[in-house]
N, C-alpha and C positions, 0 to 999 in steps of 0.2 A: 629671509623673511623678517620683517620688522614687526615684532609683537608689541602692542601697546595695551597695558593693563587698564581696564575700565574700573577705576578705583571707586567711584560713587556707586555704580551698579553692583560691584562686588561687595562693597561695604553694606549696602542695603540688603542684599541677598544673605550675607552672613548673619546680620542682625536679625532679620526676619526668620531665618532658619533656626536661630538659637531658641526660638519659642515654639517651634513646631514639634508635634509628635511626642509630647510628654516633657518631663523635666530634663533639664540639661545640667549635669553635675560637674561639668568641666572646670568651672571657676570656684569651686567650694573650698579647696584646701591648698595651702602653700606654706611650707615649713621653713622655720629659721631657728637659730640658736639665739636666745635672749637671756642674758645674765646666766649663761651656762646651762640653760634648760631649753629643750626642744619645745617649740610652740607652733600651733597652727595660726599664722598671723591673719588668715581670712576667717577664722572662727566658724568653720563649716558653712561658709557662704554668707554669714552675717555682715562681713566687711569686704564683699567681693565686687562692688560696683566698679572700682578703679581697675582691678585686674581684668574684669570683663571688657571694659572700654579699651584699656591700653593694649591688651593682647590682640584685639581685633585691629587696632590702628597700627601696631608694629608689623603685623602680617601684611598690611597694605603699604608699608613704608611711609606712613603719615606721621609717625613720631619716631624718636630715637631708641627707646627702650621700654620694656614692660614696667608697670608700677603696681604697688599694693596700696597706695594712698591717693586720695583725690588731689591733694595739694601737689604731689609729685607729678601726677598726670597733667594737671593744668600748667605747671611750669614747663613740662616737656612740650605740650601743645603750643605754647607761646614761642618757645625756642625753635620749634619745627615749622613755623610759618602759618600757624592758625591765628585768626584774629576774631575779635568780637563783631557780631552783626546784630541788627535789631529785629530782623524778620526771620521767622522759622522757615527752614528749608530741609527737605528730607536728606538725611545724612549728617546734619549738624549735631555737634556734641552739646548737650545741655548740662548746665550746672544748676542744681536747685539750691535754695536757701538752706541753711543749716536747720536741723530739727533734732529734737530730743530722741535719743536711741531708746528703743523699747526694752532692751536688756540691761543697759548700764546707766541710763538717765543723763548721759553726756550729750553735748551738741555734736552732730555729725554732718559733714557735707555729703552730697550725693551727686552722681554723674551718670549719664546715659546718652542714648541717641534719640533724635527726633526721626520718626519714620513716616510722617504724613497724617492727615486727617485728625489732627489734634491728639495723636497717640505717640507714645515714646516706648522704648524698650530699655530697661535697666535691670541690673541684678537685684532681686528682692532682698531686703534686709529685715523684713518684719516676720521672720520665721521660716519662710520658704527657702531662701538662699539660692535661688535659681533665677535665670533671666525670665522676665515676664513683660507682657505688653500692657500698658495702662494709659490713662488720660495724662496729658502733659502736666497738669497741675494736681494730679491725684484727686480729681474731682473738686478742685478749689481749695485743697488743704495745704498745698506746698507751692510757693511761687518759684518760677524760673528766675534765677539770679543773673545768669549769663548764657549767651548762645555763641558757640564758636564754629568757625567755618574755615576750611582750607581751600586755597585756590585750585588745587588739583582735583577738587570735586566739581568744578564748574563744567 
């Protein structure tokens, strides 16, 4: 029997399921040693958007490894056959323009998935630290910088 993974359908189901039935704490914490000290590099979900996106994509073999940063995730996307497109498609990865972080005042990139009907799912960084569904431009407050697509989602 030849089993063929339906990557787009699976991706959309995983992303949609991440926001069903209450909060999803799966992507809130990831620990590392930094300068001899143990730290939570995801800061209890405040920095979890790249982990959220990359862990889903690694499960579907659409990138090479999981990431904790947006920059690392985007590099892996491009090395794994993703390319920029101009039109939104359900399953596309969205990169938003940098915005000032609520907690540190620094500019931060943000990444998530387009799910259709002008909605996206990304890991919230404004206090909730869990995946949530929202308008693609956060109600006109944050522009989409790039849209990425992988041919295996066709």
